[in-house]
C-alpha angles and dihedrals in degrees: 000000000000125000089239092054091048093049092049091048092048091051092046091049091050093050089048088056086056091049090051092051095046092048088062099038125098117241091238094055091046091058100033115122112230113212092197089061097050093272095300122139135209087258092055091057093047092048090050093052092045089053092054095049090046091053091050093051094043094048100044098080091057093038090239122108118184112185090179090069094065116154095228092200103195093205089068088064093061106023108078092181091056091049090051091051093048092049089052090051092049091050091052092047093048090053088057089062093065092097093044130116107265097200098041104135119248132178115230130199119192130154087353114167093185108082090197095056116110090203135244130304116262142144138233091257093052092047091050089052090051093047091050092054093041093051094047088052092053093043088054088055088050088053090052091049090052092050090049087053090053095256127125112228119221114281112275092009107151094011118129119244091237090056092049091050090048091051091051091055089057133224116321094016117145115252114264 
């Protein structure tokens, strides 16, 4: 199995975790602002992640990904049904990349203060690694928001794959 296929599958699996959570979550909790998290809501984190995946998929054909040009569609922060639909679309679009060229060069702009910069060199594989880490980070904040609201998130929700693998090896196990 190729690294590209594995990275796509890991991202798809992570987004499916998000779909599973949203399918069970009430609309009110999805949109509820959490003061302990700077006023953000579960929906804000999902919208943010959706934006990043959308930028990847939109930029790949031209070989230019600009994460700074995110749409930031406010409705995604409050409309759980819309977020579920968008996640489903992203999952389907990611699956279409399975036959792609993992090392095809792309230029990536993110948090770029220089408006004339054309970004940094990267590849589809590297961007999928970054999105995996980025999404886990935001899902962990979603898990915190749920706990603050008195809800228990699904087991391992927002936990990095490397952490899960480490836990499976047990305490004192040598790193893989």
